[in-house]
N, C-alpha and C positions, 0 to 999 in steps of 0.2 A: 755153044754146046754146054748143057748143064750136066754135071757129073756127080754121081753118088759114089763116095769112096769107102771101101771096106779095108781097114788097116789091121794088120797083125802086128802087135806091139809087145815089148817086154813088160813085165810087171813094174820095173823101175820107171819106164816111160809113162806108164799109166799113173803112177803116184806123182810123178813130176807134172803131168798134165793137170791132175787134181789141184796141186799147189797153185799153179798159175790161174786156174779157174777160180779157186776160192779167193785168191788175192784180188782178182779183178772184181768179183762180186762184192767183197768187203769194202773196196774203195769206191763202189758205186759205178764202176765201169761195166760195159756189156761184156759178158763172158765170151772168151774166144771160142768161135764155133765154126766148124766146117760141115758141109753136107756129107754125112756118113756116120758110120759106127766103127768101133774097134773091138778086136778080140785079142786074147792072150794065148790063143792056140789056133793052129791051122785047122784042127779037127772041128772046132766050133764054127769057123767060117764055112767049111765044107758042109757042115750039118744045116746051116742056114740056106745055102745056095744049092739045094738039090736040083736035079734035072727037072722034076715035076714043078717046082716053084719057079725056076727060070722060064719054063714054058708058060706059066701063068703070067709072068711079067711081060713076056713077049706078046702074048695074046692081048693083054690089056693095052699095051702100047700101039699095036697094029690094028686091032679090031674094035677097040673102044666099046666094050660090052656095056649094056644099059643097067646091068645088075650083077650081083654075085651068082645068081641063078643062071643068067645067060652065060656067064664065064664058065660055070661048071659044065653046061651043055657043049660049049665050044671045045673044052678040054676033054670031054668024054669021061668025066670023073664024078664021084659022089658029091652031092652038094655040101654035106656036112664037112667032108675032108677039105674041100676047096675053101669053104668058109674059114676053117681053122688056119689054113695056110695064108689066106688073105689077112686075117687078124695078126698072125705072126709077122708077116712082112710089113704090115702097117705099124706095128709096135717098134720095129727096127727102123722105120722111117723110109723104107724103099718105095712104098706106095701109100696112097691115102684114099679114103672113101668119103663121099659126100652124101648126105641124106637128101633123097628126092621124094618130095611129098606132093608133086604135081599130079600124080596118078591117083587112082582110088586106093592103091596099096602103097604103103611106105616101103622104100627100098634104098639100099646103099649102092652107089655107083662107084666102082673102083677106078683109080687113075694113077698112072706112073708119071710124075712130073720131071723125069730125068731122061736124058738121051743115051747115057751109057752108065755102066757100073764098072768101077776100077778097083782092082784088088792090089794093095801095096804090102810087100813083105820085106822087113829089114834083114837083109842077108847077113849083115855084120853082127846080128844079135840073135841068131837062131838058137844058140845054146841057152839063152835066157828065157825063151818062150816056154810057157807052161803047157804040158800035154793035155790037160783037161780042165783048165780054168774057164768059168762061164763067161759068156759074152756080156759086155757092158758098153754103155756110152755115158761116161761120167758127166759130160757137159749137159746132156739132156736131164740128168738127175738134178744137177745144180740149178739149171735155169728153171725147171719146174718147181723146185723147192723155194728158190729166191722170190718167186712171184707171190708167195704166201708168207713172207717174213714179216712179222708184226713190227711196228715202230718200237713197242715195248714188250718184251717177252715176259710173261708172268709164269708160265709153266713150260719147261723144256722136257719133252719126252725123248728118251734115248733108247732106241731099239738096237738089235744086233747088226744087221746089214740089209741092203736091198735084196729083194727076192731073186732067186735064180732066173725066174721068168721076168724080164725087165718090164713087161706090160702090166705087172701087178704092183708097181711102185706106188707108195702112199700118195704122192703128190701128182701122179698122172690123172688127168680128169676123166678120160674115157676108159673106164675099167668096169667090166660086167661080171667078173667072178674072181674068186681067189684073193680078194683084198680084205681079208678078215680083220687085220689091224685097223684099217680105216673104218670099216663098217661097225665093228664093235665099239670103237672109241666114240664114234658119233652117237651111238645108242646111249652111251653113258652121259655125254655132255648135253645132249638134246633129247631127253626122254619124251617120247610122244608115241602113243599107240598107233597113230596114223603113219608114222615113219617106218614103213616096211623096208626090207632090204632093197627091193626093186626101186622104191622111190628115192632112197638115199643115194643109190648108185646113179640113178638117172639125173639127179640134181647135185652131183658131186661138187661141181665148181661152186655152187651156192653154199654148200656145207663147208668147203675149204675156206671160203671168204669169211664165214662166221667164225670158224676155228681161228683164223688170223685175227679177226676183230676182237675176240675174247682173250687174245694174248697167248695162244698156244702155238708151239712150234715143235717139229719132230726132226731129230737128227739120227743118223745111223752111226754106231760106234766105229764100224769099219765101212769104208765107202765102196768096197767091192763085195759082190755076193760071196758069202762063205761057202755055200753049197753043203753037201752031205758029209760032214765030218763029226767025229765024236765030241762029246761035251768037254772033255779035258783039253783037247786041242783047240776047241772053240774059245774056251775061257782064256787059254794062253794067247791066242791071236788077238782077242779083245784087249787083254792087258798090254800087249805090245803096242796097241794103237793109242794108249793113254796120252803120250806127249802131244801127238797131233790133235787128239780130241780136246785136250785141255786148251790148246791154242785156239782151236775153233770156237770153243765155248766162251773163252775170254773175249775174243773178237766180237762175238754176238752180244754178250751181256754188257760189256763195259762196266759201268758202275751200278748196273741194275741188280736188284736182289731177287732174281728169279729162282724158282724152285725146280729141282731136277727130279724127274720121275723115270726110274730105270725099268724098262720092259724086258721081261724074260729072266729066268733064273740065272742063266750064264752071264748076262750083262750085270745083274746085281752082284753076283759073286766076284766078277772081274773088276768092277769099278766102284762099288759103293764106298769102301773104306778109303780108297785113294782120292776120290772126289771130295769126300769130307775133309781129309787131311789138307787138301788144297783150298779149303775155305768155301766150298760149294754146299748149298743146303739140299741134301737128298731127302725128298719128301716121304718115300716109302720106307717103312721099318723093316720090310722083308721083301722077298722076291714077288713079282707080279707075273703070273703065268702068261705066256704068249697065247693069244686067242686062236688056237688051232687044235686039231685032234681031240675035240670034245671039251676043250677048256674055255670055250667062249663065255659061258655063264660065270665061271670062276674069275675070268679076267675082268668082266664087267663089275663084279662085286668088289674085287681087290682094288681096281682103279677108282671106283666110286668112294670106297672107304678112305683111300689115300688122299683123294682130293678134298673130301669133307674134313679130314683131320688137319689139312693145311689151310683151311679157311675158305675154300672155294664155294661159291654160291652160283647155282645154275642161272644163266642169263635170261631164261624164259623166252629165248628166241623161238619164233614159230615160222618155219619155212613157208614161203608163199610163191606161187607161180611155178 
């Protein structure tokens, strides 16, 4: 029997898991992985497993619908809402969809590869659980990121944290919206009028491979989503992460002379001075705005200027296929 486990864990356990995962990846061993996700609040787990989504899971397991459209008809629900629920469950790993191009129309066939869903709650640590912390699966982040770790890092981009929606993570390959950081970064590194947002997203794995080949790598200053908090609290939390971040950067760089580019004003304010004091070369002279809320063009201009000042020359790569 194949089981998908949803675990509710304390923040301390989350951080301990990260340390074990990072050490395994650093030593070249496979990251410890279990089939499932974890949350730091019961509320987040309940919000994922709503009665409507549980019904969709059961229908997929029992009826084997040939498409998301067929699933929506079985559930008696609006196609758009069912599609959103399927995407959410797929991002969390509970189900998967496969592209079926055998018919005249391309369609996605949903499938649940598990026999049961198990929810685990640590009764001895209930007081340590957060009432509102976002859901995460750190091992998924690390495995996705490590796939695109260059042999030699030339430029290390440091952003704030993974997005609250785990499906928008920079290194996840199947993302169709909300991935502004990836999209706008690719536009700077590989400028080509033919590279539309739709094309870049549809060929994301190819762009990530080139990103790796050109010596670029992205880390988050904080490995858990920060969520909606004020700037001063955000800067404080990023500063608190400095010891762990320095260790991670040291493990990645070794004796390499890579340049660090800090993405967002809060990351620059929190880390620029300390990273320089610790002997790292911070390439940007000032903050680089995060590419959201109308700052996309400004981000592209600031990132391009920073790269050019640091000696970067475009590779001239042209995506094919």
